[in-house]
N, C-alpha and C positions, 0 to 999 in steps of 0.2 A: 710240220710245225704245229704246236699246240698253244692255245691261249692259256691264261692262268686258270681258267675254270675247266680245262681239259678238252675244249673243242678243237677240232682240226682246223687249221688255217691253210689255205692254198692260195698263194699270191697270183698264180697264173690261171686258175680254173675258169675265171670269168672273162679271160682275155679273148676278144673276138679275133685277134690276129694270130693266135697260137694255132699251129697246124697239128691237128689230131688225126692220127692214122686210125682207121677202123680196126677193131680187134676181130671183126668177123672173118678176116682172112685166115684165121687159124684153122688147120685141117682136122684137129682132134676136138672132141667134145670137152668143154670146160664147164665147171660149176659156175653158177651166177656170181658167187663170191670171187672166183678167180678172174672172171671177166671184169668185175668191178675193180679189183686190185690193179689189173693191167691198165684199165682206163684211167684210174686215178694217178697211177705212176706216170703214164705218158702225157696226161693233160696238165699235171701239176709241176712240171719242170724236172724232167729226167736228169739233165745235167746237174741241176742244183742238188738233187737227191744223191747222186753219185759223189759229188763234192762233199756233202755233209757226212756221208758214211765214211769216206776216206779220211776226213778231218777227225771224226770221232775215233777211228782206228788209230791214227797217228798220235793223237793226243794221249790216248790211253797207253800206247806202247812206248812212245819216245819222249813224252814230256811229263811222265809220272815217275816218281821215285818209289812208288809202292811196288812190292813184289807181286808178280802175276802168277797165280796158281794154274794148274792144268785146265780146270774148268774155264777160267777166264781166257786162257790162250785159245781154247777151242772156240769160245764166243768171238774173239777177235778174228779168228780164221773164218768163221761164219760171216762176219761183217764184210771181210775182204772178198769172200766168194760171192756175196750178194752184189757188191758194187761192180765186180768183174762181169757178172751176168748182165747187169744193167748196161755196162759199157758195150757188151755185144749187141744189146737191143738198139743202142744208139747207132752202131755201125750198120744195122740192118734196116733202119727206118729211112 
């Protein structure tokens, strides 16, 4: 989520009760930016992110009367692919 001035807001990042699994269990080398992304996703509400991506997808696909071109269909498929991968992360955690 972003504020009006473009800053990222994470409602769960400072929660002391949130269970964060260490990313260090990954067996292959990751770039620091990839580790940062995984840490941010897992600590800032994975289930909330999944719900947001699914909501955006459904809103664009099912609640819009605008025609969707091929590029937009691919973008919606990418969003679906992302939330499905995040769901797999939830199952593994």
